[in-house]
C-alpha positions as CSV (number, residue, x, y, z in Angstrom):
1,M,15.3,-11.9,23.9
2,C,16.2,-12.0,20.2
3,L,17.8,-14.6,17.9
4,S,21.6,-14.7,17.6
5,N,23.1,-14.1,14.1
6,D,23.8,-17.8,13.7
7,A,20.3,-18.8,14.7
8,H,18.9,-16.2,12.3
9,A,21.1,-17.5,9.5
10,D,20.1,-21.1,10.2
11,Y,16.4,-20.3,10.3
12,S,16.7,-18.3,7.1
13,R,18.4,-21.3,5.4
14,L,15.6,-23.6,6.6
15,A,13.0,-21.2,5.4
16,R,14.6,-21.1,1.9
17,A,14.6,-25.0,1.9
18,M,10.9,-25.2,2.6
19,D,8.3,-25.4,-0.2
20,D,5.6,-22.7,-0.6
21,E,2.9,-24.8,1.1
22,Q,5.0,-25.3,4.2
23,L,5.8,-21.6,4.4
24,E,2.2,-20.6,4.0
25,E,1.2,-23.1,6.7
26,L,4.0,-21.7,9.1
27,D,2.9,-18.1,8.3
28,R,-0.7,-19.1,9.1
29,Y,0.5,-20.7,12.4
30,Y,2.4,-17.5,13.4
31,R,-0.6,-15.3,12.5
32,E,-3.5,-17.3,14.0
33,D,-2.4,-19.9,16.5
34,L,0.1,-17.8,18.5
35,G,-2.1,-14.8,18.8
36,R,-1.2,-12.6,21.8
37,S,1.1,-15.1,23.5
38,C,4.0,-14.7,21.0
39,T,7.4,-13.6,22.1
40,T,10.0,-11.4,20.3
41,V,11.7,-14.5,19.0
42,D,8.3,-15.7,17.5
43,L,7.9,-12.3,15.9
44,E,11.4,-12.5,14.5
45,L,10.8,-16.0,13.1
46,H,7.5,-14.9,11.6
47,G,9.4,-12.0,10.0
48,I,11.9,-14.4,8.4
49,V,9.0,-16.5,7.0
50,R,7.2,-13.4,5.7
51,C,10.4,-12.1,4.1
52,E,11.0,-15.4,2.3
53,L,7.4,-15.6,1.1
54,E,7.8,-12.0,-0.3
55,D,11.0,-12.9,-2.0
56,R,9.5,-15.9,-3.7
57,R,6.5,-13.8,-4.9
58,E,8.9,-11.2,-6.3
59,Q,10.8,-13.9,-8.1
60,R,7.5,-15.3,-9.6
61,I,6.5,-11.8,-10.7
62,R,9.9,-11.2,-12.4
63,R,9.7,-14.6,-14.2
64,F,6.2,-13.8,-15.3
65,E,7.1,-10.4,-16.5
66,R,10.1,-11.8,-18.4
67,S,7.8,-14.4,-20.0
68,L,5.4,-11.7,-21.1
69,W,8.3,-9.6,-22.5
70,L,9.6,-12.6,-24.5
71,S,6.2,-13.4,-25.8
72,S,5.9,-9.9,-27.5
73,R,7.5,-9.1,-30.9
74,R,9.5,-6.3,-29.4
75,G,10.9,-8.5,-26.6
76,R,12.0,-11.2,-29.0
77,L,13.7,-8.7,-31.3
78,V,15.5,-7.0,-28.4
79,E,16.6,-10.4,-27.0
80,A,17.8,-11.5,-30.5
81,I,19.8,-8.2,-30.8
82,R,21.3,-8.8,-27.3
83,H,22.3,-12.3,-28.0
84,W,23.8,-11.6,-31.4
85,P,27.3,-10.8,-30.1
86,V,27.3,-14.0,-28.0
87,R,26.4,-16.2,-31.0
88,R,29.1,-14.5,-33.2
89,G,31.7,-15.1,-30.5
90,L,32.3,-11.4,-29.8
91,W,31.1,-11.5,-26.2
92,S,31.5,-14.1,-23.5
93,S,29.6,-13.4,-20.3
94,A,31.9,-15.8,-18.3
95,R,35.0,-13.9,-19.5
96,A,33.2,-10.6,-18.7
97,R,32.5,-11.7,-15.2
98,V,36.2,-12.5,-14.6
99,A,37.2,-9.1,-16.1
100,E,34.5,-7.3,-14.1
101,T,35.9,-8.6,-10.8
102,S,39.4,-7.7,-11.7
103,M,38.7,-4.2,-13.2
104,G,35.5,-3.2,-11.4
105,T,33.7,-2.5,-14.6
106,R,31.9,-4.5,-17.2
107,P,33.9,-4.3,-20.4
108,L,33.1,-5.8,-23.8
109,V,35.4,-8.8,-24.1
110,R,36.6,-10.1,-27.5
111,R,37.2,-13.7,-27.8
112,Q,40.7,-14.5,-29.1
């Protein structure tokens, strides 16, 4: 027996709404307390919890790497160069997203 698509989506939504401590506690419960008496549904639920924990760890790592990049001289210089067209009004990321969806590419958009 496995979870239906709706049940899987609902449990994934609930897992995303939990904080890290609750997810860690739930992971510990699935690992230790269930032991050998777990079913395929329990394994699937544990997989959803593990996937959410892994996603959050990857997000933390990306934020940390970005912080390290911005703390270096080269990172600040590259970011200043990247943001220069936005500050000058030559590039608008919101207008680029609209153009991207309509054309399928990411063009340089000039503000008029």
